[in-house]
C-alpha positions in Angstrom: 47.2 -9.5 -74.5 51.0 -10.0 -74.5 51.4 -7.4 -77.2 49.2 -5.0 -75.2 51.4 -5.3 -72.0 54.5 -5.1 -74.2 53.3 -1.9 -75.7 52.6 -0.4 -72.3 56.1 -1.4 -71.1 57.8 0.0 -74.1 55.9 3.3 -73.8 56.0 3.5 -70.0 56.2 7.4 -69.9 53.0 7.8 -72.0 51.4 5.0 -70.0 52.2 6.7 -66.7 50.9 10.1 -68.0 47.7 8.4 -69.2 47.0 6.7 -65.9 47.5 9.9 -64.0 45.2 11.8 -66.4 42.5 9.1 -66.1 42.8 9.0 -62.3 42.5 12.8 -62.1 39.5 12.8 -64.5 37.8 10.1 -62.6 38.3 11.9 -59.3 37.0 15.1 -60.9 33.9 13.4 -62.3 33.2 11.7 -58.9 33.4 15.1 -57.2 30.9 16.6 -59.6 28.6 13.6 -59.0 28.8 14.1 -55.2 28.1 17.8 -55.6 25.0 17.0 -57.7 23.8 14.6 -54.9 24.3 17.4 -52.3 22.3 19.8 -54.4 19.5 17.3 -55.0 19.2 16.4 -51.3 19.1 20.1 -50.3 16.4 20.8 -52.9 14.3 17.9 -51.7 14.6 19.2 -48.1 13.6 22.7 -49.2 10.6 21.4 -51.1 9.2 20.0 -47.9 8.9 23.5 -46.6 7.5 24.7 -50.0 4.8 22.1 -49.9 3.4 23.3 -46.6 0.0 24.9 -46.7 -0.4 28.5 -45.5 -3.6 30.1 -44.1 -5.9 31.9 -46.6 -5.3 35.3 -45.0 -1.5 34.8 -44.8 1.0 36.2 -47.4 3.9 34.4 -48.9 7.1 35.3 -47.2 9.1 37.8 -49.2 12.9 37.5 -49.4 15.3 40.1 -50.9 18.7 38.9 -51.9 21.7 41.2 -52.3 24.1 39.4 -54.6 27.6 40.6 -55.3 28.5 39.0 -58.7 32.1 40.2 -58.3 32.7 38.1 -55.2 34.9 35.1 -55.3 36.8 36.5 -58.3 33.6 36.8 -60.3 32.3 33.3 -59.6 29.6 34.3 -57.1 26.8 34.6 -59.6 27.4 31.1 -60.9 27.7 29.7 -57.3 24.5 31.3 -56.3 22.5 30.3 -59.3 23.6 26.6 -59.1 23.6 26.0 -55.4 21.4 28.6 -53.5 18.7 29.9 -55.9 16.9 26.6 -56.5 16.7 26.0 -52.7 15.2 29.4 -52.1 12.6 29.1 -54.9 11.6 25.6 -53.8 11.1 26.7 -50.2 8.0 28.7 -51.2 9.4 32.2 -50.6 8.9 35.1 -53.0 12.5 35.8 -53.9 13.8 39.0 -55.4 17.5 39.1 -56.4 19.3 42.5 -56.4 22.7 42.4 -58.1 25.1 45.1 -57.1 27.2 46.8 -59.7 29.6 48.8 -57.7 31.0 49.2 -54.2 28.6 50.9 -51.8 25.5 50.3 -53.9 23.9 48.0 -51.4 24.0 50.8 -48.8 22.1 53.2 -51.1 19.6 50.6 -52.1 18.8 49.7 -48.5 18.0 53.4 -47.7 15.2 53.2 -50.3 14.1 49.6 -49.9 10.5 48.9 -48.8 9.8 46.4 -46.1 10.6 42.8 -46.7 10.3 39.7 -44.5 13.9 38.4 -45.0 17.2 40.0 -46.1 19.7 37.7 -47.7 23.3 38.6 -48.3 25.1 36.5 -51.0 28.7 37.5 -51.1 31.6 38.0 -48.7 32.5 40.2 -45.7 32.4 43.4 -47.8 28.9 42.8 -49.1 27.7 41.8 -45.6 29.1 45.0 -44.1 27.5 47.1 -46.7 24.1 45.6 -46.0 24.2 45.9 -42.2 25.5 49.4 -42.5 22.6 50.3 -44.9 20.1 48.7 -42.5 21.4 50.5 -39.4 21.7 53.9 -41.1 18.0 54.0 -42.0 15.7 56.5 -40.2 13.5 53.6 -39.1 16.4 51.3 -38.1 14.7 50.5 -34.8 12.0 48.5 -36.6 13.9 47.6 -39.8 16.8 46.0 -37.9 14.4 43.4 -36.5 14.2 41.8 -40.0 16.2 38.6 -39.9 19.3 38.4 -42.1 20.6 35.4 -43.9 24.2 35.1 -45.1 25.2 32.9 -48.0 29.1 32.8 -48.0 30.2 33.3 -51.6 33.2 35.6 -51.0 36.9 34.8 -50.5 36.6 36.0 -46.9 33.5 35.0 -44.9 34.5 35.7 -41.3 31.0 35.1 -39.9 30.6 31.6 -41.4 32.1 29.7 -38.5 29.7 31.3 -36.1 26.6 30.5 -38.1 27.3 27.2 -39.9 29.3 24.0 -39.4 32.7 23.9 -41.0 32.9 22.1 -44.3 35.7 21.6 -46.8 33.1 21.3 -49.6 32.1 24.6 -51.1 28.8 23.3 -52.4 27.8 21.8 -49.1 28.8 25.0 -47.3 26.5 27.1 -49.5 23.6 24.6 -49.4 23.8 24.4 -45.6 23.8 28.2 -45.3 20.8 28.4 -47.7 18.9 25.7 -45.8 19.5 27.5 -42.6 17.5 30.5 -44.0 14.7 28.1 -45.0 14.5 26.5 -41.6 14.2 29.8 -39.9 16.4 29.4 -36.8 18.0 32.7 -35.8 20.6 33.8 -33.3 21.2 37.4 -32.0 24.6 39.0 -32.9 26.4 42.0 -31.5 27.3 44.9 -33.8 30.0 47.5 -33.5 29.1 51.1 -34.4 32.3 52.8 -35.6 32.2 56.5 -36.2 34.9 58.9 -37.4 35.1 62.6 -36.8 33.3 63.5 -40.1 32.2 60.3 -41.6 28.8 58.6 -41.2 29.1 55.5 -38.9 29.9 52.1 -40.3 28.9 48.9 -38.6 30.7 45.7 -38.1 29.8 42.2 -36.8 33.4 41.0 -36.5 35.6 44.0 -35.5 38.4 46.4 -36.2 42.1 45.7 -36.7 44.9 48.1 -36.9 48.6 47.2 -36.9 51.5 45.4 -38.6 50.0 41.9 -38.8 47.0 43.4 -40.7 49.3 45.5 -43.0 51.4 42.4 -43.9 48.4 40.2 -44.4 46.8 42.4 -47.1 50.0 42.2 -49.1 50.1 38.4 -49.3 48.4 38.3 -52.7 51.2 40.4 -54.2 53.6 37.4 -53.7 51.3 34.9 -55.5 54.2 33.7 -57.6 55.9 32.2 -54.5 53.0 29.7 -54.0 52.8 28.3 -50.5 55.6 30.6 -49.3 53.7 33.8 -50.2 52.4 34.4 -46.7 55.7 34.0 -44.9 57.3 36.2 -47.7 54.9 39.0 -47.1 55.7 39.1 -43.4 59.4 38.7 -44.0 59.7 41.6 -46.4 57.6 43.7 -44.0 60.3 43.3 -41.4 62.9 44.6 -43.8 61.2 48.0 -44.3 60.9 49.0 -40.7 61.7 47.3 -37.4 60.5 47.4 -34.7 57.1 48.2 -35.9 55.1 50.0 -33.2 51.8 51.9 -33.3 51.2 54.6 -30.8 47.7 55.6 -29.7 45.5 56.6 -26.8 42.3 54.7 -26.0 39.6 55.7 -23.5 36.9 53.2 -22.6 34.1 52.3 -20.2 33.6 48.9 -18.7 30.9 46.3 -19.5 27.2 47.0 -19.1 24.8 44.9 -17.2 22.7 42.7 -19.5 18.9 43.2 -19.0 17.0 40.0 -18.1 15.5 38.1 -20.9 11.8 38.6 -21.6 9.6 35.6 -20.6 8.6 33.5 -23.6 5.1 33.1 -22.2 2.8 35.8 -20.8 2.2 35.0 -17.1 -1.4 34.7 -15.9 -2.9 37.9 -14.6 -2.8 38.1 -10.8 -5.9 38.4 -8.7 -7.4 41.8 -7.9 -6.2 41.6 -4.3 -2.6 41.0 -5.4 -2.7 43.8 -7.9 -3.9 46.3 -5.2 -1.2 45.2 -2.8 1.5 45.5 -5.6 0.2 49.0 -6.5 0.4 50.2 -2.9 3.8 48.7 -2.4 5.1 50.4 -5.5 3.6 53.7 -4.4 5.2 53.7 -1.0 8.6 52.5 -2.4 8.6 55.2 -5.1 10.9 57.7 -3.3 13.5 55.1 -2.6 13.4 53.7 -6.1 13.8 57.2 -7.5 17.0 57.7 -5.4 18.4 54.3 -6.5 17.6 54.9 -10.1 19.7 58.0 -10.3 22.1 57.5 -13.2 25.6 56.8 -11.9 28.2 58.6 -14.0 30.1 56.4 -16.4 33.7 55.7 -15.4 36.1 56.2 -18.2 39.6 54.8 -18.2 42.4 56.0 -20.4 45.3 53.9 -21.7 48.4 55.1 -23.6 49.5 52.2 -25.8 52.4 51.1 -27.9 51.5 48.0 -29.8 52.3 45.9 -32.8 48.5 45.5 -33.4 45.3 46.6 -31.8 42.0 44.9 -32.3 38.5 45.7 -31.2 36.1 42.8 -31.7 32.7 41.5 -30.8 32.1 38.2 -29.0 30.1 36.8 -31.9 32.5 33.9 -32.4 31.9 32.8 -28.8 28.3 33.5 -28.2 27.0 33.3 -24.6 23.4 34.2 -23.8 23.9 33.2 -20.2 26.4 36.0 -19.6 25.2 38.8 -17.3 27.3 41.5 -19.0 27.6 42.9 -22.5 31.1 44.0 -23.7 33.5 44.0 -26.7 37.1 42.9 -26.5 40.0 45.4 -26.9 43.2 43.4 -27.5 46.5 45.2 -27.3 49.4 43.0 -28.5 52.9 43.8 -27.2 55.4 45.5 -29.4 58.3 43.3 -28.2 57.7 40.6 -30.8 60.8 39.3 -32.5 61.1 39.1 -36.3 60.9 35.3 -36.2 57.8 35.3 -34.1 56.3 38.1 -36.3 56.7 35.9 -39.4 55.5 32.7 -37.8 52.5 34.1 -35.9 51.6 36.5 -38.7 51.4 33.6 -41.1 49.0 31.8 -38.8 47.0 35.0 -38.2 46.2 35.2 -41.9 44.2 31.9 -41.4 43.0 32.7 -37.9 42.8 36.5 -37.1 41.6 35.7 -33.6 45.1 34.3 -32.7 47.0 36.5 -30.2 50.6 37.0 -29.4 51.7 35.9 -25.9 51.4 38.7 -23.4 48.5 40.4 -25.1 46.5 42.7 -22.8 42.7 42.3 -23.2 40.2 44.9 -22.0 36.4 44.6 -21.8 34.5 47.7 -22.8 31.0 48.8 -23.9 32.3 51.8 -25.8 35.7 53.4 -26.4 37.4 56.3 -28.2 40.6 55.6 -30.1 42.8 58.7 -30.6 45.8 58.6 -33.0 48.8 61.0 -33.1 48.7 63.6 -35.9 50.1 62.4 -39.1 49.3 58.8 -38.5 49.0 56.9 -41.7 48.0 53.4 -42.5 44.6 51.7 -42.6 42.1 49.9 -40.5 40.4 46.6 -41.4 36.8 46.7 -40.5 35.2 43.3 -41.2 38.1 42.7 -43.7 37.4 45.9 -45.5 40.0 48.6 -45.7 39.4 52.1 -44.2 41.7 55.0 -43.7 43.1 55.1 -40.1 41.7 58.0 -38.1 40.4 58.7 -34.6 37.2 56.8 -34.1 34.5 56.2 -31.5 33.4 52.6 -31.2 30.2 51.6 -29.4 28.8 48.1 -28.8 25.2 47.5 -29.9 24.4 44.2 -28.0 22.3 41.6 -29.8 21.3 44.2 -32.4 20.7 41.9 -35.4 19.1 38.5 -35.9 21.0 36.1 -38.2 19.8 32.8 -39.6 22.0 29.9 -38.5 22.2 26.2 -38.8 20.0 24.6 -36.1 22.8 22.2 -35.2 25.2 25.1 -34.7 22.6 27.1 -32.7 22.3 24.1 -30.4 26.0 24.1 -29.8 26.4 27.9 -29.4 23.3 28.6 -27.3 22.3 25.4 -25.4 20.5 27.5 -22.7 18.6 29.5 -25.2 16.7 26.6 -26.7 12.9 27.1 -26.3 
């Protein structure tokens, strides 16, 4: 034993390196073991649903998965097959996996797809936007858009995840929680933005549109990968050297919020007596002329704003759902162009992690639809749900509660406490 400790002391550098390697290896193996336990628990929970009996005349629920194998730097397929696919199959659903080969393929496939009971998106923001755009471009979108959508976050950017699922630092748990949410069947209605250019077909977004200097600097962060943790600040610093102050000129016209119609009753009320029905019919007959006058459509009031901003964003309220609200609107945020270089670097670095962050003095407008006009020769790009599009004049319209998304029941209880049945 003395010789052993003497050897360790004489070769302390090798000993230190060996201890570090063993510690790292043990931590890695323990992490893998914990991930396997999470997968096993999720599969057992899904199997409970799969073992449930269905009536003889009922059909097995059909789920169509749109998987983007290129998401997460090519790791999406492995992540899906190890963490999500077993749960879906054990749940008793008839699962069909469609793997996309190129950008825009999901839109084309959805135009031709037959009816399904569930649509599942396995990818990031880009894949999700393709799917919802394909759904809402269909000729029968009024009925097809009622199909619930599940989202399995496999991409590098998954902006909708915090709305639908609880935050988790463990990738495996995040994926299994999202997949179990589909199996459990709890849904929540989300707003959609319809964004239409002068010539292009409309695209649809569940998060929003960004245009400005913070966005432009944020997309260049990956170019400075060699600077490690300083890459985000470096991207914003070098952006200030090219041009300053950075302002974006535009004109925006908008209409205010619209009144939200009352929710339909969950249960059908009992039919009133014949006497009450006759009285109601007579009352509605005599009140008809007054109702006709009151129901005349009042003209929409449009307001116009000339803006000079460092960044403009048009976003839904999906990150802060409120079914008790009496109005439907989207948020138009105009950030001031008086930001200093230091604040631009500091705030811009934080906005990469949290795009909802706003500069002090930001003007926020509430609108149901708007028209954004850009000066001739305006360059640059928009970010629509984290996907890049050429900057151009656009019309943006809010489609309130247009799509139903599966969400974690615990998260649904936090977001919609008043909506619980």
